N, C-alpha and C positions, 0 to 999 in steps of 0.2 A: 789584153791580147787573147785571141781565140785559142782554145785548147786543141791541139792536134792529136788525132787518134790514128792508130793503124787502120788501114781500110778494112771495112766489114760489109761485104756484099753477098748475103745468104743466097741470093738468086743467081749468083754468077756461075755459069756453066765452065767446066774444065776443058781446056783446049786440047789436051792429050788423054787418051784412055788411062784409067787408074789401075793400080795393081793392089790386090787385096793384101799381099804380103808386105807392102810398104806402109800400110796403116798401123801396123803393130811393131813394137821394138823386136829386134831379132832375138832377144832372150825371153820373149814372152812365152808363157806356157802353151798358148795355142799353136805355136810353131813346133815346140818340142813334142807335144802329143801327136801332132799330125805327121811329123817325121817318124815318130816311133811306130805308129800304125803302119806306115809305108814299108817299115822293115819287117813286118810280120806276114806270115803266110795266111792269105785270106781265101785260098782256093775253096775251102769248105762252105763259105758264105755264098760263092758263085755257083756251086754245084746245083742249088736249088732251081736256078734259071737256065741250066744247060740244056734242058729239053726243048727250049724255044716254045712256039705255040703263039696263038693269037692273043696278044695282051698288049697293054700300054707299057712302053719301055720303063722298066724298074729303075729306081735310083741306084747309083753304083754302091755296092757293098762297102767299099773303102770310105766313102763319104759318110754313110750311115754309121759305120763303126767310129769314125773320128768324131762325129757330132755327139755319139752316145758317150765316148770316153771323156771328151773335154766337159760334156755336161755333168757327168759324175765327179770328175776332178774339181769342178768349181761348185759342187754341192747342189746341182740342178738334177733331180732325179725324176720329176714329173714329166711325162711326154707332152702335156699341154704347156708346161712352162719351157721347155726346150723349143717347142714350136714358136713361142712368143719371143724367145731370146734370139732366134734366127732372124726374126724381122727387126728387133730393137737393139740388139747387142752386137757392137762391132766385132768384138772377139769371136763370137759365134759364126760371123759371116765368113771368116778364114777357113776353118775346117768344113764348113757348109758349102764353100765355093759358090756362093750366090744362089744355091738352091734352097728351097723352102718346102720340105716334106711336111704334111699335115701330121697332127698328133696321133691320128689313127695309124698312119704308116710307120711312125716311130715305135708306137706300142706294139704293132704287129711284128716289127723287126725284132723286138725283144722276145715276143712270144714264139715266133717261128724259128729262131736261131738260138734256142736256149743252150743246146749242147755245144754249138760253135763258140758262144760267148763264154761257157765254162771252160772250154779247151784253149780259148784264146789267152787266158790267164797263165797257163803253164808256159807258153811261149816267152812271155815277158818276165819270168822270175828265175833267178839263179841265186841260191842261198848257200851261205856257208854254215857256221855255227848258229843255231837258232834258240829262241825261247818262246814258249807258248802261253798265251793269255786269252781269256774270254770276255766278252761283254754281252749284255742282253739288249736285244732291239726288239722293239714292239712289232707284232704282226698287224696286218691289215684286217683287223676284226675288233668288235666290240666285246668287252668283258661281260657285257649283259646278255651275250649269246652264248654263255657257258653255263653248265649245269653239273652238279655234283652227282656222284654216283648213287648216293642215297636218294636224292631228289628224282633221279631218272627212274629208279624203281618204283617210287611212289606215283610219279607222272604217268608212267607206262600203264600201271593198274587202273588209275583213274580214267585214262583215255580209252582204254579197252572197255570200261564199264560205261562210259558215254557213248561209245559207238554201238554197243549192244542196246543200250536204252533209247536210242534215237528213233527207231521205228515206231515203238510203243508210244513214245512221246509225241510223235507226229499224229498218231491216231487220236490220242486223248485231246490234243489241241484242236484238231479239226472238229471233234464232236462237241467240245465245250464252247469254243469261241469261233463261230463261222465267219464273223465279220473282220477278224484279224488277218493280217497278211499271211499268206501260205508259207509254210516252212519249206525251204528248199532242201529236201532230205539228202538227194545225191551230192549236192555241193557241201553240205555240212559234214557228211560222213567222209568225203574225199579230203576235206581240209584236215580233220582229225586223223585220218589214216596217214596223210603225208607227214604231219607233225610226229605221229607215233613212230613212223619208220625212221625219221631223223634221230629220235631219241634212242631207239633201239640200236641203231648203228653206232651211235656214240657210246652206248653202254658196251657194246661188243668191242670197240676200239680200246676202251679202258681195260676190259678184261683181257684182251690180247696183249697189251702192254705189261699188264701184271703177271701174265703167264710167262713172258719173255724175261721179265725181271726175276721171277721165282726160279726159272730154269738157270739163270745166270748165277744164282745163289746156291744152286745144287739141289734145288727141290724138284720133285716130280708128282705127277697126278697120282692120287691115292696113298700119299705118305701119311695119312691120318694126322697131319699137322705135327709130326714128330721129326725133329732133325735126325739125320741118318749119317752113318760114316761111309767110307768108300765101298764097303761091302754090303750096304743096304741095311745095317742093323741100327736100331734106335740108340742114340748116345746121350739121351737126357735133354730136358727141356721141352718146350712146346711153342709152335708158331701161333701167333694171334689169330691168323685167318686161314681159311681153306686156300688150297692151291688155286691160283689164278683169280682170286676174289680181291678186288681193289679196296683201298680204305674208303669209308663212307664219304670222306671230304675230298676224294680224288675227283678232279674236274676234267671236262673235255669241251672244246669249242665246236659249235655247230658250223660256223662259217670257215674257220681255218683249222681243220682236225690236226694238221701236222704240228701246229704250235703247242706250247705248253703254258700252263699258268705259272707265272713267276712273280716273285716279290719285286716291287719296284722301290727305288729310292724315295724316301719320305713317306713310305707307308702305302698300303694297298697292293692289289695284285692286277696284273694285265696278261692277256695272251701274248707270248713272246717267243723269240728264238734265242738260243745260246750260240752266238757266233764266235769262232776262235780263230785266232791268227798266230802264225809262226813268223817271227821278226828276226832278222839278221842282226848279230851282235855288233858289227862295225858301222853299218850305214842306216840301220833301222829300215831295211827293205822288207816288204811284206811277202809272206806266203800265206797259204790258207789251209785250214782243215777243219772239218766239222765232226763233233762227236759229243755224246752226252755222257756225264760222269755217273758211275754207278757205285754202289757198296761192293766191297771186296771181301769175300769169304776166304780167310787165311787157311782154312783146312783145305778147300777145294783149289785155291789159287794161291799156293805159297809164294811163288815167284813174283806175281803181281803185288801180293800184300807186302812183300819185302820191298818193293819199289816205292809203294805208298809210304812206308814207314822210314825210307831213307832220308826224306827231308827233315825229319825230326833230329837228325844228327847234327853236330857242329858244322860239318862240312856241308850237309845238306842245307842248313840254314843259311850258310853264307851264299850258296848258289842261289837260293830263293831271293835273297836280298839283292843279288845281281840281276836276277830275272826281272825285278820290278822296274829298273830303269831301261831295260832292253825291250821288254814287251808291252808294258803298259802305256807309253806314250802314244804309239800308233792308234790304240783303241780310243785314246782321248782325241786324237786328230780326226778319226773317223766321225765321232760324235759332235766335236766342237768346231772343227775346221770345215768339214765337208757337211756337217749338219744331219747325218744319218741318225735319226731317232726312231724312225718307223719304216717298215718296208711298205711300198705301194702295190707290190706285186703278191699275188696269192698262188698257192701251190708251192710245195716243198722244193720241187726241181727249179722253179722260176726263182724263188728266193735265193737258192744256192748260187744260180747263175748271176742273179742281181748283186749279191754280196761279192762274188769273185770279181765282177766288174768294178765295184767300189774299191776293192783291194788293188786291182790293177790300176785304176785312176789315181789312187794315193801313192802307189808305186812309182808311177810316171812323175806325179808331182814332186815326190821326194827326189828322184833322180834329176829333175830339172833344176831344182834348187841347188843340189850338190854340183851340178855342172855349171851353173851360173856363179857359184862361189869360186 
């Protein structure tokens, strides 16, 4: 007896127009994120096109935001991957509404609407009691493009000597070996001067960071490396370095100056950002705040020092234990569920906007799962 199968006709055309909404379950994340974006105020995104003018009609901002939010909520951060998913992924077709913006358009949307994307997060977040925790995310830069302060000083001196010696070297080479290729002196000097400028700027950034840190600690220029009281009188002891002089091993990255060299799990160091999240204690809904931790001088900042010491008390330790189960899981979700382990954007303001979009995406994803439950 022949086996009967259900009909399979891949070339069969549909008799009635299809609806994108019917292709996905009603509780699907694509529906929830799309409805959530529709509830937000997107006038700021439209303001850029309000002047009109001769141009091809732009994609609707609501569609672009929906595609970005759903992409981030499913761990797709690359503009090229989002473009490919719009063609290949059924779930992306719904927020895209059958439109297929190129990856350049998606990338430019992120670049042109940095402020709007950052402000968009505020509309989607309402928090009660919160706990704060941070996690390190790699910057879009190679650790080989970093240099220590000590190495910068040495390289600066070497390159200045090379630039000064190049004209004389060219004369000597021309006189000694007339048959060898001629030395392109202007190009050689320009190359070294460009590199020297990058190193000098990096050294100055390190110096400015150290000056800011020293001022935060209560130091001032011309303190002769001697700690002083509130009246400016020496009170004993001595600082190891002059005011504003970084440690020899302090590093700066040429590609992404706003990043910091941070230790990674398993050993080694990478240029990274310290992202911090504020998490609701009841539903694990995310907020966002960015800051860098610094040492606290108890004499200059007694109230801050008191707050730092408070977690060492019995009540403080109990609060810290509670903070672990509140604040740490969302950071794990960001890294393991969404897969954010490295920013693809460069520039601190773009990274901040991108991370807020990540938080918004996870926020909506969390709310969607709670609603479905």
